[in-house]
DSSP file (Angstrom, degrees, kcal/mol; ACC not computed):
  #  RESIDUE AA STRUCTURE BP1 BP2  ACC     N-H-->O    O-->H-N    N-H-->O    O-->H-N    TCO  KAPPA ALPHA  PHI   PSI    X-CA   Y-CA   Z-CA
    1    1 A M    >         0   0    0      0, 0.0     3,-1.0     0, 0.0    20,-0.1   0.000 360.0 360.0 360.0 -41.3   55.3   98.3   36.7
    2    2 A N  T 3   +     0   0    0      1,-0.2    21,-0.1    19,-0.1    20,-0.0   0.717 360.0  61.0 -74.3 -18.4   54.4  100.3   39.8
    3    3 A S  T 3  S+     0   0    0     19,-0.1    -1,-0.2    18,-0.0     2,-0.1   0.627  84.3 101.8 -80.6 -10.7   53.2   97.2   41.7
    4    4 A A    <   -     0   0    0     -3,-1.0    19,-0.3     1,-0.1     4,-0.1  -0.447  65.7-149.2 -71.4 144.4   56.7   95.7   41.4
    5    5 A T  S    S+     0   0    0     -2,-0.1     2,-0.3     2,-0.1    -1,-0.1   0.573  78.0  75.4 -88.8 -10.4   58.8   95.9   44.5
    6    6 A E  S    S-     0   0    0      1,-0.1    17,-0.3    18,-0.0    18,-0.3  -0.699  94.5 -95.1-100.7 155.9   62.0   96.0   42.4
    7    7 A S        +     0   0    0     16,-0.3     2,-0.4    -2,-0.3    -2,-0.1  -0.470  42.3 179.3 -71.6 133.7   63.2   99.1   40.4
    8    8 A F        +     0   0    0     -2,-0.2    13,-2.2    -4,-0.1     2,-0.3  -0.999   3.4 171.9-132.6 137.7   62.3   99.3   36.8
    9    9 A S  E     -A   20   0A   0     -2,-0.4     2,-0.4    11,-0.2    11,-0.2  -0.994  16.6-149.7-143.1 150.0   63.2  102.0   34.4
   10   10 A L  E     -A   19   0A   0      9,-2.7     8,-3.2    -2,-0.3     9,-1.4  -0.927  11.8-168.7-120.9 143.9   62.8  102.4   30.6
   11   11 A Y  E     -A   17   0A   0     -2,-0.4     6,-0.2     6,-0.3     2,-0.1  -0.935  16.4-127.6-130.7 151.8   65.0  104.4   28.2
   12   12 A D    >   -     0   0    0      4,-2.3     3,-2.0    -2,-0.3    50,-0.1  -0.189  48.2 -80.8 -86.2-173.2   64.7  105.5   24.6
   13   13 A S  T 3  S+     0   0    0      1,-0.3    -1,-0.1     2,-0.1    49,-0.0   0.620 132.5  52.2 -69.0 -11.7   67.2  104.8   21.9
   14   14 A E  T 3  S-     0   0    0      2,-0.1    -1,-0.3    48,-0.0    28,-0.2   0.292 120.8-108.2-101.3   7.8   69.3  107.8   23.1
   15   15 A L    <   +     0   0    0     -3,-2.0    27,-2.9     1,-0.3     2,-0.4   0.808  69.7 148.1  65.1  34.2   69.3  106.5   26.6
   16   16 A N  B     -B   41   0B   0     25,-0.3    -4,-2.3    26,-0.1    -1,-0.3  -0.846  55.2-109.5 -93.0 133.4   66.9  109.1   27.9
   17   17 A M  E     +A   11   0A   0     23,-2.9    22,-2.9    -2,-0.4    -6,-0.3  -0.424  39.3 172.5 -66.7 130.9   64.7  107.9   30.7
   18   18 A T  E     +     0   0A   0     -8,-3.2     2,-0.3     1,-0.4    -7,-0.2   0.615  64.8   3.4-110.3 -20.7   61.1  107.5   29.6
   19   19 A E  E     -A   10   0A   0     -9,-1.4    -9,-2.7    18,-0.1    -1,-0.4  -0.979  53.8-178.0-163.1 150.9   59.6  105.8   32.6
   20   20 A I  E     -A    9   0A   0     -2,-0.3   -11,-0.2   -11,-0.2     2,-0.1  -0.980  22.8-128.9-150.7 144.8   60.4  104.7   36.1
   21   21 A N     >  -     0   0    0    -13,-2.2     4,-1.7    -2,-0.3     3,-0.3  -0.390  34.3 -98.9 -90.5 174.1   58.4  102.9   38.8
   22   22 A D  H  > S+     0   0    0      1,-0.2     4,-1.0     2,-0.2   -15,-0.1   0.860 122.7  55.2 -61.2 -38.1   58.0  103.9   42.4
   23   23 A A  H  4 S+     0   0    0    -19,-0.3     3,-0.4   -17,-0.3   -16,-0.3   0.879 106.8  52.0 -63.7 -36.5   60.6  101.5   43.6
   24   24 A G  H >4 S+     0   0    0     -3,-0.3     3,-1.7   -18,-0.3     4,-0.2   0.855 101.5  60.0 -67.1 -35.4   63.1  103.1   41.2
   25   25 A L  H >< S+     0   0    0     -4,-1.7     3,-1.7     1,-0.3    -1,-0.2   0.813  93.3  66.3 -62.3 -29.0   62.4  106.5   42.5
   26   26 A R  T 3< S+     0   0    0     -4,-1.0    53,-1.3    -3,-0.4    -1,-0.3   0.634  89.2  66.7 -69.3 -12.0   63.5  105.4   46.0
   27   27 A L  T <  S+     0   0    0     -3,-1.7    -1,-0.3    -4,-0.2    -2,-0.2   0.581  95.0  70.5 -82.4  -9.6   67.1  105.0   44.5
   28   28 A F  S <  S-     0   0    0     -3,-1.7    51,-0.2    -4,-0.2     3,-0.1  -0.555 106.2 -68.5 -99.8 167.8   67.2  108.8   44.0
   29   29 A P    >   -     0   0    0      0, 0.0     3,-1.9     0, 0.0    -1,-0.2  -0.190  69.4 -82.5 -55.0 148.1   67.5  111.5   46.8
   30   30 A P  T 3  S+     0   0    0      0, 0.0     3,-0.1     0, 0.0    -4,-0.1  -0.202 117.6  29.1 -52.7 139.4   64.4  111.8   48.9
   31   31 A G  T 3  S+     0   0    0      1,-0.3     2,-0.2    -3,-0.1    -5,-0.1   0.327  81.0 144.7  90.8  -7.0   61.7  114.0   47.3
   32   32 A T    <   -     0   0    0     -3,-1.9    -1,-0.3    -7,-0.2     2,-0.3  -0.471  32.6-160.0 -66.3 131.8   62.7  113.2   43.7
   33   33 A K    >>  -     0   0    0     -2,-0.2     3,-1.6    -3,-0.1     4,-0.7  -0.756  30.0-109.9-110.6 159.2   59.7  113.0   41.5
   34   34 A K  H >> S+     0   0    0     -2,-0.3     4,-3.0     1,-0.3     3,-1.5   0.905 118.7  57.2 -51.9 -44.9   59.2  111.3   38.2
   35   35 A E  H 34 S+     0   0    0      1,-0.3    -1,-0.3     2,-0.2    -3,-0.0   0.693  98.5  62.9 -65.4 -16.5   59.0  114.7   36.4
   36   36 A D  H <4 S+     0   0    0     -3,-1.6    -1,-0.3     1,-0.1    -2,-0.2   0.768 120.2  20.0 -74.5 -26.1   62.5  115.5   37.9
   37   37 A I  H X< S+     0   0    0     -3,-1.5     3,-2.2    -4,-0.7   -20,-0.3   0.652  90.9 107.7-121.5 -21.6   64.2  112.7   36.0
   38   38 A I  T 3< S+     0   0    0     -4,-3.0   -20,-0.2     1,-0.3     3,-0.1  -0.415  89.9  23.1 -61.1 132.3   62.0  111.7   33.1
   39   39 A G  T 3  S+     0   0    0    -22,-2.9    -1,-0.3     1,-0.4     2,-0.2   0.188  94.5 123.1  95.3 -15.3   63.6  112.9   29.9
   40   40 A K    <   -     0   0    0     -3,-2.2   -23,-2.9   -24,-0.1    -1,-0.4  -0.521  66.2-111.4 -79.2 148.0   67.1  113.0   31.4
   41   41 A N  B >>  -B   16   0B   0    -25,-0.3     4,-1.9    -2,-0.2     3,-1.5  -0.465  21.6-118.2 -76.3 148.9   69.9  111.1   29.8
   42   42 A L  H 3> S+     0   0    0    -27,-2.9     4,-2.8     1,-0.3     7,-0.2   0.838 115.4  60.7 -54.9 -34.9   71.4  108.1   31.6
   43   43 A S  H 34 S+     0   0    0      1,-0.2    -1,-0.3     2,-0.2     7,-0.2   0.775 106.4  46.7 -67.4 -24.7   74.7  109.9   31.7
   44   44 A E  H <4 S+     0   0    0     -3,-1.5    -1,-0.2     2,-0.1    -2,-0.2   0.850 115.5  45.1 -78.8 -37.6   73.1  112.7   33.7
   45   45 A L  H  < S+     0   0    0     -4,-1.9    -2,-0.2     1,-0.3    -3,-0.2   0.850 131.7  19.2 -76.3 -35.5   71.4  110.4   36.1
   46   46 A V    >X  +     0   0    0     -4,-2.8     3,-2.1    -5,-0.2     4,-0.5  -0.659  70.0 175.3-135.2  76.5   74.4  108.1   36.7
   47   47 A P  G >4 S+     0   0    0      0, 0.0     3,-0.8     0, 0.0    -1,-0.1   0.805  77.4  59.6 -57.2 -32.7   77.5  110.1   35.6
   48   48 A D  G 34 S+     0   0    0      1,-0.2    -5,-0.1     3,-0.0    -2,-0.0   0.595  91.6  71.3 -73.0  -8.9   80.0  107.4   36.7
   49   49 A L  G X4 S+     0   0    0     -3,-2.1     3,-2.2    -7,-0.2     6,-0.5   0.829  71.4 102.6 -75.5 -32.6   78.4  104.9   34.4
   50   50 A Y  T << S+     0   0    0     -3,-0.8     3,-0.1    -4,-0.5     4,-0.0  -0.267  89.7  15.2 -57.4 131.4   79.8  106.5   31.2
   51   51 A G  T 3  S+     0   0    0      1,-0.3    -1,-0.3     2,-0.1     2,-0.1   0.374  99.1 120.8  87.2  -3.9   82.7  104.6   29.8
   52   52 A T  S <> S-     0   0    0     -3,-2.2     4,-2.1     1,-0.1    -1,-0.3  -0.394  78.6-107.9 -86.2 168.4   82.1  101.4   31.9
   53   53 A E  H  > S+     0   0    0      1,-0.2     4,-2.3     2,-0.2     5,-0.2   0.888 120.9  55.1 -60.8 -39.6   81.5   98.0   30.5
   54   54 A R  H  > S+     0   0    0      1,-0.2     4,-2.3     2,-0.2    -1,-0.2   0.913 106.5  50.2 -62.6 -41.8   77.8   98.3   31.5
   55   55 A Y  H  > S+     0   0    0     -6,-0.5     4,-2.6     1,-0.2     5,-0.2   0.920 109.8  51.1 -61.2 -43.6   77.4  101.5   29.5
   56   56 A R  H  X S+     0   0    0     -4,-2.1     4,-1.9     1,-0.2    -1,-0.2   0.885 109.8  50.4 -61.5 -38.0   79.0   99.8   26.5
   57   57 A R  H  X S+     0   0    0     -4,-2.3     4,-1.5     2,-0.2    -1,-0.2   0.905 110.0  49.6 -67.6 -40.1   76.5   96.9   26.8
   58   58 A L  H  X S+     0   0    0     -4,-2.3     4,-1.5     1,-0.2     3,-0.3   0.922 111.3  48.7 -63.8 -43.7   73.6   99.4   27.0
   59   59 A K  H  X S+     0   0    0     -4,-2.6     4,-2.4     1,-0.2    -1,-0.2   0.858 106.4  58.9 -63.3 -34.2   74.8  101.2   23.9
   60   60 A G  H  X S+     0   0    0     -4,-1.9     4,-2.9    -5,-0.2     5,-0.5   0.853 101.3  54.3 -62.8 -35.3   75.1   97.8   22.3
   61   61 A V  H  X S+     0   0    0     -4,-1.5     4,-2.3    -3,-0.3    -1,-0.2   0.929 110.4  46.4 -62.7 -44.9   71.5   97.1   22.8
   62   62 A V  H  < S+     0   0    0     -4,-1.5    -2,-0.2     1,-0.2    -1,-0.2   0.912 118.7  41.4 -63.5 -43.3   70.6  100.4   21.1
   63   63 A E  H  < S+     0   0    0     -4,-2.4    -2,-0.2     1,-0.1    -1,-0.2   0.868 130.0  23.7 -75.6 -37.7   72.9   99.7   18.2
   64   64 A S  H  < S-     0   0    0     -4,-2.9    -3,-0.2    -5,-0.2    -2,-0.2   0.698  89.8-130.6-103.9 -22.8   72.3   96.0   17.7
   65   65 A G     <  +     0   0    0     -4,-2.3     2,-0.6    -5,-0.5    -4,-0.2   0.433  64.5 132.6  82.0  -1.5   68.8   95.5   19.1
   66   66 A K        -     0   0    0     -6,-0.5    -1,-0.3     1,-0.0    -2,-0.2  -0.755  48.6-142.9 -87.8 121.5   70.1   92.5   21.1
   67   67 A A        -     0   0    0     -2,-0.6     2,-0.3    -3,-0.1    -9,-0.0  -0.323  13.3-163.4 -77.9 160.5   69.0   92.6   24.7
   68   68 A F        -     0   0    0     -2,-0.1     2,-0.4     2,-0.0    -7,-0.0  -0.968  10.1-139.3-138.0 158.4   71.0   91.6   27.7
   69   69 A S        +     0   0    0     -2,-0.3     2,-0.3     2,-0.0    -2,-0.0  -0.936  21.8 172.0-119.9 141.1   69.9   90.9   31.3
   70   70 A E        -     0   0    0     -2,-0.4     2,-0.4     2,-0.0    -2,-0.0  -0.972  22.2-143.1-150.3 132.2   71.7   91.9   34.4
   71   71 A D        -     0   0    0     -2,-0.3     2,-0.4     2,-0.0    -2,-0.0  -0.808  17.9-152.0 -94.6 135.1   70.7   91.8   38.0
   72   72 A D        -     0   0    0     -2,-0.4     2,-0.7     2,-0.0    -2,-0.0  -0.822   8.2-140.9-103.5 145.2   71.8   94.6   40.3
   73   73 A V        -     0   0    0     -2,-0.4    -2,-0.0     0, 0.0     0, 0.0  -0.938  25.5-174.4-103.5 116.1   72.4   94.3   43.9
   74   74 A V        -     0   0    0     -2,-0.7    -2,-0.0     2,-0.0   -47,-0.0  -0.918  28.8-110.7-113.9 134.2   71.1   97.4   45.6
   75   75 A P        -     0   0    0      0, 0.0     4,-0.0     0, 0.0    -1,-0.0  -0.280  27.9-120.1 -60.5 150.3   71.6   98.2   49.3
   76   76 A P  S    S+     0   0    0      0, 0.0    -2,-0.0     0, 0.0     0, 0.0   0.770  91.1  80.4 -66.6 -25.9   68.3   97.9   51.3
   77   77 A A  S    S-     0   0    0      4,-0.1     3,-0.1     1,-0.1     4,-0.0  -0.624  88.3-111.7 -83.4 139.7   68.5  101.6   52.5
   78   78 A P    >   -     0   0    0      0, 0.0     3,-2.0     0, 0.0   -51,-0.2  -0.187  54.4 -65.8 -61.7 161.9   67.2  104.3   50.1
   79   79 A F  T 3  S+     0   0    0    -53,-1.3     3,-0.1     1,-0.3   -51,-0.1  -0.171 121.8  17.1 -50.2 133.5   69.7  106.7   48.6
   80   80 A G  T 3  S+     0   0    0      1,-0.2     2,-0.4    -3,-0.1    -1,-0.3   0.355  97.9 110.2  86.4  -6.7   71.3  109.0   51.2
   81   81 A E    <         0   0    0     -3,-2.0    -1,-0.2     1,-0.1    -4,-0.1  -0.847 360.0 360.0-103.9 139.8   70.4  107.0   54.3
   82   82 A D              0   0    0     -2,-0.4    -1,-0.1    -3,-0.1    -3,-0.0   0.413 360.0 360.0 -98.9 360.0   73.0  105.2   56.3
């Protein structure tokens, strides 16, 4: 997972983050460490996500066990850099 150049993160059935790779950490403010975000709920990490279609789809995975795939387009600059 850490050798991947794309962001990967894993969540439990309550949508609490259980793991994130190094590329995923770069999407957070500089200096963010795994221990800063592991265990936090997705709604804490991405507050604007709650109530969106994507959030409903993620909750659907937890409730039904049916996965979905989605590609994200992430800007090339890390969080906070212009």
